[in-house]
C-alpha positions in Angstrom: -122.3 -6.0 87.6 -124.8 -6.3 90.4 -124.3 -8.5 93.4 -127.4 -10.6 92.3 -125.8 -11.1 88.9 -122.6 -12.4 90.5 -124.7 -14.8 92.8 -126.6 -15.9 89.8 -123.3 -16.9 88.0 -121.9 -18.6 91.1 -125.2 -20.5 91.8 -125.3 -21.9 88.2 -121.6 -22.8 88.1 -121.8 -24.5 91.5 -124.8 -26.6 90.3 -123.0 -27.6 87.1 -119.8 -28.6 88.9 -121.7 -30.8 91.3 -123.8 -32.4 88.7 -120.8 -33.3 86.6 -119.0 -34.7 89.6 -122.0 -36.9 90.3 -122.0 -38.3 86.9 -118.3 -39.1 87.1 -118.6 -40.5 90.6 -121.4 -42.8 89.5 -119.3 -44.1 86.6 -116.3 -45.0 88.7 -118.5 -46.4 91.5 -121.0 -48.5 89.6 -119.1 -49.3 86.4 -115.5 -49.4 87.3 -116.2 -50.5 90.8 -113.1 -48.6 91.7 -113.0 -47.6 95.5 -109.9 -45.5 95.2 -111.1 -43.2 92.4 -114.6 -43.1 94.0 -113.1 -41.9 97.2 -111.1 -39.2 95.4 -114.1 -37.9 93.4 -116.5 -38.0 96.5 -113.8 -36.1 98.5 -113.6 -33.4 95.7 -117.3 -33.2 95.6 -117.6 -32.7 99.4 -114.9 -30.0 99.4 -116.6 -28.2 96.5 -119.9 -28.4 98.5 -118.1 -27.1 101.6 -116.9 -24.1 99.6 -120.1 -23.3 97.9 -122.0 -23.7 101.1 -120.4 -20.4 102.1 -122.7 -18.7 99.5 -125.8 -17.7 101.5 -128.4 -20.2 100.4 -131.4 -17.7 100.7 -129.5 -15.2 98.5 -128.6 -18.0 96.0 -132.2 -19.1 95.6 -133.4 -15.5 95.4 -131.0 -14.8 92.5 -132.0 -18.0 90.7 -134.4 -17.5 87.8 -134.4 -20.6 85.6 -137.6 -19.7 83.7 -135.9 -16.4 82.5 -132.6 -17.9 81.7 -131.8 -17.3 78.0 -129.4 -20.2 78.0 -132.1 -22.9 78.7 -133.5 -22.4 75.2 -130.1 -22.7 73.5 -128.7 -26.2 72.5 -126.4 -27.8 70.1 -126.7 -31.0 67.9 -124.1 -32.8 70.0 -125.6 -31.9 73.4 -128.0 -34.8 73.5 -125.8 -37.4 71.9 -122.7 -39.3 73.3 -120.9 -41.7 71.0 -119.7 -44.0 74.0 -118.7 -43.8 77.6 -115.4 -42.1 76.9 -117.4 -39.1 75.5 -119.6 -39.0 78.5 -116.5 -38.8 80.8 -114.8 -36.2 78.6 -118.0 -34.1 78.5 -118.4 -34.1 82.2 -114.8 -33.4 83.1 -114.9 -30.5 80.7 -118.2 -29.3 82.4 -116.5 -29.7 85.8 -113.4 -27.8 84.9 -115.2 -25.0 83.1 -117.6 -24.5 86.0 -114.7 -24.4 88.6 -113.0 -21.7 86.4 -116.2 -19.7 86.4 -116.5 -20.1 90.2 -112.8 -19.2 90.6 -113.1 -16.0 88.5 -116.4 -14.6 89.8 -115.8 -15.4 93.3 -113.0 -12.9 93.2 -115.6 -10.2 93.1 -117.7 -11.0 96.2 -115.9 -14.0 97.9 -112.2 -13.6 97.1 -111.1 -16.0 99.8 -112.7 -18.9 97.9 -111.0 -18.3 94.6 -107.8 -20.2 95.5 -109.9 -23.2 96.7 -111.7 -23.4 93.3 -108.5 -23.1 91.5 -106.9 -26.0 93.5 -110.0 -28.2 92.9 -109.7 -27.4 89.1 -106.0 -28.6 89.1 -106.9 -31.6 91.1 -109.7 -32.6 88.5 -107.2 -32.5 85.7 -105.2 -35.3 87.5 -108.3 -37.2 88.2 -109.4 -37.0 84.5 -106.2 -38.7 83.5 -106.6 -41.4 86.1 -110.2 -42.1 85.2 -109.3 -42.2 81.6 -106.5 -44.8 81.9 -108.5 -46.9 84.2 -111.5 -46.8 81.9 -109.5 -47.3 78.7 -110.9 -50.7 77.9 -114.2 -48.8 77.0 -112.4 -46.8 74.3 -111.1 -47.5 70.9 -107.4 -47.4 72.2 -106.2 -50.8 70.9 -103.1 -51.2 73.0 -104.9 -50.3 76.3 -107.8 -52.5 75.3 -105.5 -55.4 74.7 -103.7 -54.7 78.1 -107.2 -54.7 79.9 -107.9 -58.1 78.4 -104.4 -59.5 79.4 -104.2 -62.1 82.1 -100.8 -63.7 81.8 -97.6 -61.7 81.8 -94.3 -63.5 81.2 -91.0 -61.9 82.1 -87.9 -63.4 80.2 -84.1 -62.9 79.9 -82.1 -63.4 76.8 -81.6 -67.1 77.4 -78.3 -68.9 76.3 -78.1 -67.5 72.8 -80.2 -65.9 70.1 -81.4 -69.2 68.7 -82.6 -70.4 72.1 -84.2 -67.0 72.8 -86.1 -67.1 69.6 -87.4 -70.5 70.4 -88.5 -69.4 73.7 -90.4 -66.5 72.4 -92.1 -68.7 69.9 -93.1 -71.1 72.7 -94.4 -68.3 74.8 -96.5 -67.2 71.9 -97.7 -70.7 71.1 -98.8 -71.1 74.7 -100.8 -67.9 74.7 -98.8 -65.5 76.8 -100.7 -62.1 76.7 -97.7 -59.9 77.5 -94.0 -60.7 77.2 -91.4 -58.5 79.1 -87.8 -58.6 78.1 -85.8 -58.1 81.3 -82.0 -58.9 81.1 -79.7 -56.9 83.5 -76.7 -58.7 82.1 -77.0 -58.1 78.4 -75.1 -55.2 76.9 -77.0 -52.5 75.0 -76.3 -54.0 71.6 -77.5 -57.4 72.5 -80.5 -56.1 74.4 -81.6 -54.2 71.4 -81.1 -57.3 69.2 -83.2 -59.5 71.6 -85.9 -56.8 71.7 -86.0 -56.8 67.8 -86.3 -60.5 67.8 -89.4 -60.4 70.2 -90.9 -57.7 67.9 -90.3 -59.6 64.7 -91.6 -63.0 66.1 -94.9 -61.3 67.3 -95.4 -59.6 64.0 -94.5 -62.7 62.0 -96.9 -65.0 64.0 -99.6 -62.2 63.8 -100.0 -62.6 67.6 -101.9 -60.0 69.8 -99.3 -60.4 72.5 -98.0 -57.1 74.0 -94.3 -56.5 74.1 -92.8 -54.6 77.1 -89.2 -53.7 77.8 -87.9 -53.5 81.3 -86.4 -50.1 82.4 -85.3 -49.0 79.0 -87.3 -46.4 77.1 -84.5 -46.1 74.5 -84.6 -49.8 73.7 -88.4 -49.6 73.7 -88.4 -46.9 71.1 -85.7 -48.4 68.9 -87.4 -51.9 68.8 -90.9 -50.5 68.5 -92.0 -52.3 71.6 -95.5 -51.6 73.0 -94.2 -50.2 76.2 -91.8 -50.0 79.1 -91.9 -51.2 82.7 -90.2 -49.2 85.4 -89.5 -49.5 89.1 -89.9 -47.2 92.1 -86.2 -46.0 91.9 -86.2 -45.7 88.1 -87.5 -43.1 85.7 -91.0 -41.7 86.6 -94.1 -42.3 84.6 -93.9 -38.7 83.5 -90.3 -39.0 82.4 -91.0 -42.0 80.4 -94.0 -40.3 78.7 -91.7 -37.3 77.9 -89.4 -39.7 76.1 -91.8 -42.0 74.4 -95.0 -39.9 74.0 -98.5 -40.8 75.0 -99.2 -43.9 73.0 -96.7 -46.4 74.6 -97.8 -48.3 77.6 -96.1 -47.6 80.9 -96.1 -50.1 83.8 -94.9 -49.4 87.3 -93.8 -51.7 90.1 -95.6 -51.1 93.4 -94.9 -52.6 96.8 -97.6 -50.9 99.0 -101.1 -49.7 98.7 -100.0 -46.2 98.8 -97.6 -46.8 95.9 -100.4 -48.4 93.8 -102.8 -45.4 94.5 -100.0 -43.1 93.6 -99.4 -45.0 90.3 -103.0 -44.4 89.3 -102.7 -40.7 89.8 -99.4 -40.7 87.9 -101.0 -42.1 84.9 -99.5 -45.5 84.8 -101.3 -47.9 82.3 -100.8 -50.9 84.6 -99.1 -51.8 87.8 -97.0 -54.8 89.0 -97.9 -55.6 92.6 -95.6 -57.5 94.9 -93.4 -59.3 95.6 -95.9 -62.0 96.6 -93.5 -64.9 97.2 -89.7 -65.3 97.2 -88.4 -65.5 93.7 -85.4 -67.0 92.1 -85.0 -64.1 89.6 -85.1 -61.2 92.0 -84.3 -60.8 95.6 -86.3 -58.7 98.2 -85.9 -58.3 101.9 -89.6 -57.6 102.4 -92.6 -59.5 101.0 -96.0 -57.7 101.3 -97.4 -61.0 100.0 -101.1 -62.0 99.6 -102.3 -59.3 102.0 -101.2 -56.5 99.7 -102.9 -58.3 96.7 -106.2 -58.3 98.6 -105.8 -54.7 99.4 -105.1 -53.7 95.8 -107.9 -55.9 94.4 -110.4 -54.3 96.7 -109.4 -50.7 95.9 -108.1 -50.4 92.4 -109.3 -51.3 88.8 -106.3 -50.2 86.8 -104.9 -53.4 85.3 -102.7 -54.9 88.0 -100.5 -58.0 87.8 -99.5 -60.0 90.9 -95.7 -60.7 90.7 -93.0 -62.4 92.7 -92.4 -66.2 92.9 -95.8 -67.1 91.5 -96.0 -70.7 90.2 -98.6 -73.2 89.2 -98.7 -74.5 92.8 -99.4 -71.3 94.6 -101.5 -69.7 91.8 -104.8 -70.5 93.6 -103.7 -68.4 96.6 -103.1 -65.5 94.4 -106.5 -65.9 92.6 -108.2 -66.1 96.0 -107.1 -62.5 96.7 -109.3 -61.2 93.9 -106.5 -60.8 91.4 -107.1 -62.2 87.9 -103.8 -61.1 86.4 -100.4 -62.6 87.2 -96.8 -62.1 86.0 -94.5 -65.1 86.0 -90.9 -65.8 85.1 -89.1 -68.9 86.1 -92.4 -70.9 86.5 -92.5 -70.8 82.8 -89.0 -70.1 81.3 -87.2 -72.6 83.4 -89.4 -75.5 82.3 -88.6 -78.0 79.5 -91.8 -77.3 77.7 -92.4 -73.5 77.9 -95.6 -73.5 75.8 -97.1 -76.3 77.9 -96.2 -74.4 81.1 -98.0 -71.3 79.8 -101.1 -73.3 78.9 -101.2 -75.1 82.3 -101.2 -71.7 84.1 -103.9 -70.4 81.9 -105.9 -73.6 82.4 -105.4 -73.4 86.2 -107.8 -70.4 86.2 -106.1 -67.2 85.1 -107.9 -66.9 81.8 -111.2 -67.8 83.2 -111.2 -65.4 86.1 -113.5 -62.4 85.7 -114.0 -61.1 89.3 -113.4 -57.7 90.6 -110.0 -57.0 89.5 -110.7 -58.3 86.0 
């Protein structure tokens, strides 16, 4: 193979990779409005450009012969049709990865020092594809994730005094309009926890509610009760470990206490994040409170569904919404009230369900 043939391949692959990255960057920038993912894609594009700039421009242009390229006259039926946004994203991530592989292989002939860089960029693109997909999942036909994207009010509950009281609480949460119910009871033994989880599942199914059901920290209970997903903390099972146990369909939420943890959760493939603690809480004790400042940071950076959590009540809800958050997770503000359904309705009426700003 001649040097000019190698340059011709590298030139075409470099152009395809940059074009695909621009399409992806435009989507996360202008549609998702996600600063974190935009920054990562832009950084990848600049590193690719830096690497391809080592190919002599004059020689690249001299090797280019678009008019004589046999590939320009070949097309497929699907090439000029995309069913929806998810297909646009998938097609351009594939275009990017295939081009990077071509750059990696053919650079070994004339520019071997760059091959490892292209390989690294290709692996990075796989992680970014997962992150963009989960953030953009409301645009797909993935029912669970579409429901999650629409969720605004997330309620955490323990097992109450007994099964009868617990069943009544779940019915009240559903009547009030809770979008997500999380079962979190550190004191219940495994048998009771599974029984409680099955109660939640059956009440949602019987009432034909669209409410999502999440179990705290227990993938095994999640699977046995047919819950929609599991929520884990920073010191518990990783998102990867949970997906290994439950498969790709279940929702996985992750608690985050800093912007760096929130950004890492996006790259880890979490479906949503809890952000806080915002205020002191009667249900969980913390020594540090990142508070409203963290909410504002996350709201400005990340579009993955994010729920503010920690001591949120009807009274301080306006402060939370002012940060740009439209999703909140509450516990005692609802479950410790005399009329649980009414408490849910009041929080929704206070502004959560009507908010559609940047983090919505």
